[in-house]
Biotite code that builds the C-alpha atoms (Angstrom):
import biotite.structure as struc

atoms = struc.array([
    struc.Atom([12.963, 4.339, 14.814], chain_id="A", res_id=1, res_name="UNK", atom_name="CA", element="C"),
    struc.Atom([11.061, 2.262, 12.273], chain_id="A", res_id=2, res_name="UNK", atom_name="CA", element="C"),
    struc.Atom([13.582, -0.412, 11.778], chain_id="A", res_id=3, res_name="UNK", atom_name="CA", element="C"),
    struc.Atom([16.572, 1.084, 9.803], chain_id="A", res_id=4, res_name="UNK", atom_name="CA", element="C"),
    struc.Atom([14.311, 4.146, 9.323], chain_id="A", res_id=5, res_name="UNK", atom_name="CA", element="C"),
    struc.Atom([14.976, 7.381, 11.701], chain_id="A", res_id=6, res_name="UNK", atom_name="CA", element="C"),
    struc.Atom([11.533, 8.729, 12.141], chain_id="A", res_id=7, res_name="UNK", atom_name="CA", element="C"),
    struc.Atom([12.407, 12.372, 12.353], chain_id="A", res_id=8, res_name="UNK", atom_name="CA", element="C"),
    struc.Atom([14.145, 12.254, 9.097], chain_id="A", res_id=9, res_name="UNK", atom_name="CA", element="C"),
    struc.Atom([11.366, 10.658, 7.356], chain_id="A", res_id=10, res_name="UNK", atom_name="CA", element="C"),
    struc.Atom([8.635, 12.774, 8.946], chain_id="A", res_id=11, res_name="UNK", atom_name="CA", element="C"),
    struc.Atom([11.073, 16.004, 8.471], chain_id="A", res_id=12, res_name="UNK", atom_name="CA", element="C"),
    struc.Atom([10.917, 15.231, 4.541], chain_id="A", res_id=13, res_name="UNK", atom_name="CA", element="C"),
    struc.Atom([7.190, 14.873, 4.689], chain_id="A", res_id=14, res_name="UNK", atom_name="CA", element="C"),
    struc.Atom([6.824, 18.217, 6.161], chain_id="A", res_id=15, res_name="UNK", atom_name="CA", element="C"),
    struc.Atom([9.216, 19.861, 3.956], chain_id="A", res_id=16, res_name="UNK", atom_name="CA", element="C"),
    struc.Atom([7.184, 18.500, 0.843], chain_id="A", res_id=17, res_name="UNK", atom_name="CA", element="C"),
    struc.Atom([3.993, 19.716, 2.618], chain_id="A", res_id=18, res_name="UNK", atom_name="CA", element="C"),
    struc.Atom([5.647, 23.423, 2.580], chain_id="A", res_id=19, res_name="UNK", atom_name="CA", element="C"),
    struc.Atom([6.702, 23.673, 6.104], chain_id="A", res_id=20, res_name="UNK", atom_name="CA", element="C"),
    struc.Atom([9.991, 25.940, 6.307], chain_id="A", res_id=21, res_name="UNK", atom_name="CA", element="C"),
    struc.Atom([13.029, 24.178, 7.293], chain_id="A", res_id=22, res_name="UNK", atom_name="CA", element="C"),
    struc.Atom([13.543, 26.579, 10.103], chain_id="A", res_id=23, res_name="UNK", atom_name="CA", element="C"),
    struc.Atom([10.256, 25.390, 11.753], chain_id="A", res_id=24, res_name="UNK", atom_name="CA", element="C"),
    struc.Atom([11.497, 21.861, 11.986], chain_id="A", res_id=25, res_name="UNK", atom_name="CA", element="C"),
    struc.Atom([13.410, 20.173, 14.879], chain_id="A", res_id=26, res_name="UNK", atom_name="CA", element="C"),
    struc.Atom([14.703, 16.870, 14.663], chain_id="A", res_id=27, res_name="UNK", atom_name="CA", element="C"),
    struc.Atom([15.433, 14.416, 17.630], chain_id="A", res_id=28, res_name="UNK", atom_name="CA", element="C"),
    struc.Atom([17.792, 11.902, 16.076], chain_id="A", res_id=29, res_name="UNK", atom_name="CA", element="C"),
    struc.Atom([18.937, 10.194, 19.422], chain_id="A", res_id=30, res_name="UNK", atom_name="CA", element="C"),
    struc.Atom([15.833, 8.823, 21.034], chain_id="A", res_id=31, res_name="UNK", atom_name="CA", element="C"),
    struc.Atom([15.125, 5.260, 20.720], chain_id="A", res_id=32, res_name="UNK", atom_name="CA", element="C"),
    struc.Atom([11.864, 4.961, 22.727], chain_id="A", res_id=33, res_name="UNK", atom_name="CA", element="C"),
    struc.Atom([8.767, 7.620, 23.212], chain_id="A", res_id=34, res_name="UNK", atom_name="CA", element="C"),
    struc.Atom([10.017, 8.261, 26.735], chain_id="A", res_id=35, res_name="UNK", atom_name="CA", element="C"),
    struc.Atom([13.571, 9.362, 25.465], chain_id="A", res_id=36, res_name="UNK", atom_name="CA", element="C"),
    struc.Atom([11.849, 11.320, 22.566], chain_id="A", res_id=37, res_name="UNK", atom_name="CA", element="C"),
    struc.Atom([9.949, 13.560, 25.070], chain_id="A", res_id=38, res_name="UNK", atom_name="CA", element="C"),
    struc.Atom([13.002, 13.983, 27.172], chain_id="A", res_id=39, res_name="UNK", atom_name="CA", element="C"),
    struc.Atom([15.238, 14.878, 24.277], chain_id="A", res_id=40, res_name="UNK", atom_name="CA", element="C"),
    struc.Atom([12.432, 17.108, 22.579], chain_id="A", res_id=41, res_name="UNK", atom_name="CA", element="C"),
    struc.Atom([11.921, 19.072, 25.772], chain_id="A", res_id=42, res_name="UNK", atom_name="CA", element="C"),
    struc.Atom([15.480, 19.649, 26.129], chain_id="A", res_id=43, res_name="UNK", atom_name="CA", element="C"),
    struc.Atom([15.277, 21.225, 22.449], chain_id="A", res_id=44, res_name="UNK", atom_name="CA", element="C"),
    struc.Atom([12.160, 23.260, 23.391], chain_id="A", res_id=45, res_name="UNK", atom_name="CA", element="C"),
    struc.Atom([13.594, 24.581, 26.658], chain_id="A", res_id=46, res_name="UNK", atom_name="CA", element="C"),
    struc.Atom([16.551, 25.977, 24.751], chain_id="A", res_id=47, res_name="UNK", atom_name="CA", element="C"),
    struc.Atom([13.930, 27.704, 22.222], chain_id="A", res_id=48, res_name="UNK", atom_name="CA", element="C"),
    struc.Atom([12.056, 29.048, 25.173], chain_id="A", res_id=49, res_name="UNK", atom_name="CA", element="C"),
    struc.Atom([8.967, 26.986, 24.203], chain_id="A", res_id=50, res_name="UNK", atom_name="CA", element="C"),
    struc.Atom([6.734, 25.181, 26.547], chain_id="A", res_id=51, res_name="UNK", atom_name="CA", element="C"),
    struc.Atom([4.254, 23.745, 24.197], chain_id="A", res_id=52, res_name="UNK", atom_name="CA", element="C"),
    struc.Atom([4.132, 21.313, 21.600], chain_id="A", res_id=53, res_name="UNK", atom_name="CA", element="C"),
    struc.Atom([1.774, 19.480, 19.121], chain_id="A", res_id=54, res_name="UNK", atom_name="CA", element="C"),
    struc.Atom([2.299, 15.612, 19.342], chain_id="A", res_id=55, res_name="UNK", atom_name="CA", element="C"),
    struc.Atom([1.538, 14.010, 15.975], chain_id="A", res_id=56, res_name="UNK", atom_name="CA", element="C"),
    struc.Atom([1.240, 10.096, 16.447], chain_id="A", res_id=57, res_name="UNK", atom_name="CA", element="C"),
    struc.Atom([-1.085, 7.282, 15.560], chain_id="A", res_id=58, res_name="UNK", atom_name="CA", element="C"),
    struc.Atom([-4.425, 7.117, 17.573], chain_id="A", res_id=59, res_name="UNK", atom_name="CA", element="C"),
    struc.Atom([-3.051, 3.908, 19.698], chain_id="A", res_id=60, res_name="UNK", atom_name="CA", element="C"),
    struc.Atom([0.278, 5.527, 20.782], chain_id="A", res_id=61, res_name="UNK", atom_name="CA", element="C"),
    struc.Atom([-1.339, 9.175, 21.547], chain_id="A", res_id=62, res_name="UNK", atom_name="CA", element="C"),
    struc.Atom([-2.237, 8.416, 25.206], chain_id="A", res_id=63, res_name="UNK", atom_name="CA", element="C"),
    struc.Atom([1.252, 7.465, 26.001], chain_id="A", res_id=64, res_name="UNK", atom_name="CA", element="C"),
    struc.Atom([3.164, 9.804, 23.994], chain_id="A", res_id=65, res_name="UNK", atom_name="CA", element="C"),
    struc.Atom([0.978, 12.783, 25.716], chain_id="A", res_id=66, res_name="UNK", atom_name="CA", element="C"),
    struc.Atom([1.819, 11.272, 29.040], chain_id="A", res_id=67, res_name="UNK", atom_name="CA", element="C"),
    struc.Atom([5.572, 10.968, 28.369], chain_id="A", res_id=68, res_name="UNK", atom_name="CA", element="C"),
    struc.Atom([5.592, 14.741, 27.272], chain_id="A", res_id=69, res_name="UNK", atom_name="CA", element="C"),
    struc.Atom([3.809, 16.036, 30.240], chain_id="A", res_id=70, res_name="UNK", atom_name="CA", element="C"),
    struc.Atom([5.840, 14.090, 32.748], chain_id="A", res_id=71, res_name="UNK", atom_name="CA", element="C"),
    struc.Atom([9.052, 16.097, 31.091], chain_id="A", res_id=72, res_name="UNK", atom_name="CA", element="C"),
    struc.Atom([7.114, 19.359, 31.604], chain_id="A", res_id=73, res_name="UNK", atom_name="CA", element="C"),
    struc.Atom([5.763, 19.863, 28.064], chain_id="A", res_id=74, res_name="UNK", atom_name="CA", element="C"),
    struc.Atom([2.190, 21.239, 27.479], chain_id="A", res_id=75, res_name="UNK", atom_name="CA", element="C"),
    struc.Atom([1.456, 18.923, 24.774], chain_id="A", res_id=76, res_name="UNK", atom_name="CA", element="C"),
    struc.Atom([-1.615, 19.051, 22.597], chain_id="A", res_id=77, res_name="UNK", atom_name="CA", element="C"),
    struc.Atom([-2.772, 15.993, 20.360], chain_id="A", res_id=78, res_name="UNK", atom_name="CA", element="C"),
    struc.Atom([-2.751, 15.901, 16.755], chain_id="A", res_id=79, res_name="UNK", atom_name="CA", element="C"),
    struc.Atom([-3.590, 12.233, 15.743], chain_id="A", res_id=80, res_name="UNK", atom_name="CA", element="C"),
    struc.Atom([-2.619, 11.235, 12.385], chain_id="A", res_id=81, res_name="UNK", atom_name="CA", element="C"),
    struc.Atom([-4.931, 9.404, 10.178], chain_id="A", res_id=82, res_name="UNK", atom_name="CA", element="C"),
    struc.Atom([-4.821, 5.854, 10.224], chain_id="A", res_id=83, res_name="UNK", atom_name="CA", element="C"),
    struc.Atom([-6.567, 2.464, 8.783], chain_id="A", res_id=84, res_name="UNK", atom_name="CA", element="C"),
    struc.Atom([-8.106, 0.219, 11.302], chain_id="A", res_id=85, res_name="UNK", atom_name="CA", element="C"),
    struc.Atom([-6.355, -2.573, 11.808], chain_id="A", res_id=86, res_name="UNK", atom_name="CA", element="C"),
    struc.Atom([-7.438, -6.219, 11.855], chain_id="A", res_id=87, res_name="UNK", atom_name="CA", element="C"),
    struc.Atom([-8.374, -7.499, 15.579], chain_id="A", res_id=88, res_name="UNK", atom_name="CA", element="C"),
    struc.Atom([-5.354, -9.451, 16.295], chain_id="A", res_id=89, res_name="UNK", atom_name="CA", element="C"),
    struc.Atom([-3.257, -6.445, 15.384], chain_id="A", res_id=90, res_name="UNK", atom_name="CA", element="C"),
    struc.Atom([-5.209, -4.232, 17.630], chain_id="A", res_id=91, res_name="UNK", atom_name="CA", element="C"),
    struc.Atom([-5.019, -6.442, 20.551], chain_id="A", res_id=92, res_name="UNK", atom_name="CA", element="C"),
    struc.Atom([-1.163, -6.942, 20.209], chain_id="A", res_id=93, res_name="UNK", atom_name="CA", element="C"),
    struc.Atom([-1.006, -3.178, 19.831], chain_id="A", res_id=94, res_name="UNK", atom_name="CA", element="C"),
    struc.Atom([-3.052, -2.608, 23.102], chain_id="A", res_id=95, res_name="UNK", atom_name="CA", element="C"),
    struc.Atom([-0.712, -4.830, 24.792], chain_id="A", res_id=96, res_name="UNK", atom_name="CA", element="C"),
    struc.Atom([2.412, -3.158, 23.466], chain_id="A", res_id=97, res_name="UNK", atom_name="CA", element="C"),
    struc.Atom([1.019, -0.158, 24.700], chain_id="A", res_id=98, res_name="UNK", atom_name="CA", element="C"),
    struc.Atom([0.483, -1.339, 28.400], chain_id="A", res_id=99, res_name="UNK", atom_name="CA", element="C"),
    struc.Atom([3.660, -2.919, 28.423], chain_id="A", res_id=100, res_name="UNK", atom_name="CA", element="C"),
    struc.Atom([5.583, 0.211, 27.200], chain_id="A", res_id=101, res_name="UNK", atom_name="CA", element="C"),
    struc.Atom([3.908, 2.587, 29.805], chain_id="A", res_id=102, res_name="UNK", atom_name="CA", element="C"),
    struc.Atom([4.895, 0.113, 32.646], chain_id="A", res_id=103, res_name="UNK", atom_name="CA", element="C"),
    struc.Atom([8.467, 0.622, 31.252], chain_id="A", res_id=104, res_name="UNK", atom_name="CA", element="C"),
    struc.Atom([8.018, 4.286, 30.612], chain_id="A", res_id=105, res_name="UNK", atom_name="CA", element="C"),
    struc.Atom([6.941, 4.578, 34.335], chain_id="A", res_id=106, res_name="UNK", atom_name="CA", element="C"),
    struc.Atom([9.903, 2.445, 35.630], chain_id="A", res_id=107, res_name="UNK", atom_name="CA", element="C"),
    struc.Atom([12.153, 5.017, 33.005], chain_id="A", res_id=108, res_name="UNK", atom_name="CA", element="C"),
    struc.Atom([11.010, 8.082, 34.644], chain_id="A", res_id=109, res_name="UNK", atom_name="CA", element="C"),
    struc.Atom([13.319, 6.729, 37.830], chain_id="A", res_id=110, res_name="UNK", atom_name="CA", element="C"),
    struc.Atom([16.427, 7.699, 35.446], chain_id="A", res_id=111, res_name="UNK", atom_name="CA", element="C"),
    struc.Atom([14.881, 10.772, 33.873], chain_id="A", res_id=112, res_name="UNK", atom_name="CA", element="C"),
    struc.Atom([17.734, 13.192, 35.258], chain_id="A", res_id=113, res_name="UNK", atom_name="CA", element="C"),
    struc.Atom([20.385, 11.007, 33.744], chain_id="A", res_id=114, res_name="UNK", atom_name="CA", element="C"),
    struc.Atom([18.767, 11.263, 30.443], chain_id="A", res_id=115, res_name="UNK", atom_name="CA", element="C"),
    struc.Atom([17.793, 15.024, 30.795], chain_id="A", res_id=116, res_name="UNK", atom_name="CA", element="C"),
    struc.Atom([21.538, 15.843, 31.647], chain_id="A", res_id=117, res_name="UNK", atom_name="CA", element="C"),
    struc.Atom([22.496, 13.296, 28.565], chain_id="A", res_id=118, res_name="UNK", atom_name="CA", element="C"),
    struc.Atom([20.273, 15.323, 26.217], chain_id="A", res_id=119, res_name="UNK", atom_name="CA", element="C"),
    struc.Atom([21.817, 18.587, 27.123], chain_id="A", res_id=120, res_name="UNK", atom_name="CA", element="C"),
    struc.Atom([25.125, 17.129, 26.534], chain_id="A", res_id=121, res_name="UNK", atom_name="CA", element="C"),
    struc.Atom([24.307, 15.843, 23.273], chain_id="A", res_id=122, res_name="UNK", atom_name="CA", element="C"),
    struc.Atom([22.531, 19.090, 22.201], chain_id="A", res_id=123, res_name="UNK", atom_name="CA", element="C"),
    struc.Atom([25.863, 21.177, 23.208], chain_id="A", res_id=124, res_name="UNK", atom_name="CA", element="C"),
    struc.Atom([27.799, 18.641, 21.280], chain_id="A", res_id=125, res_name="UNK", atom_name="CA", element="C"),
    struc.Atom([25.600, 18.800, 18.155], chain_id="A", res_id=126, res_name="UNK", atom_name="CA", element="C"),
    struc.Atom([25.526, 22.755, 18.385], chain_id="A", res_id=127, res_name="UNK", atom_name="CA", element="C"),
    struc.Atom([29.593, 22.336, 18.445], chain_id="A", res_id=128, res_name="UNK", atom_name="CA", element="C"),
    struc.Atom([29.480, 20.096, 15.474], chain_id="A", res_id=129, res_name="UNK", atom_name="CA", element="C"),
    struc.Atom([30.640, 17.106, 17.525], chain_id="A", res_id=130, res_name="UNK", atom_name="CA", element="C"),
    struc.Atom([27.621, 14.584, 17.045], chain_id="A", res_id=131, res_name="UNK", atom_name="CA", element="C"),
])
């Protein structure tokens, strides 16, 4: 999420405007972190029989995103988005944020099985129209 905005909805709208067919767009509306996004996206991909995904994110976040997706068994390839070079203070903050987030992600891997089961439960409910 970006504040009150759900990234999946914002990015899906951009993809539709760019001409990507709606049937080719999958949305993860449940995750709150990169780690959860990898788990829920992996569950969606498994149900489709897919094992590979392109990861689109900003360059400073790409290493952690790829690590999370690979940890849950997705053959992830990087498609970094263009970005504007941030001022030095902002870059330092972003690096620190990523270091702390990687540490938290490593700790979260311990509870991955619970999240994987939750992802399957959410997807089953969504298919039945319950979520």
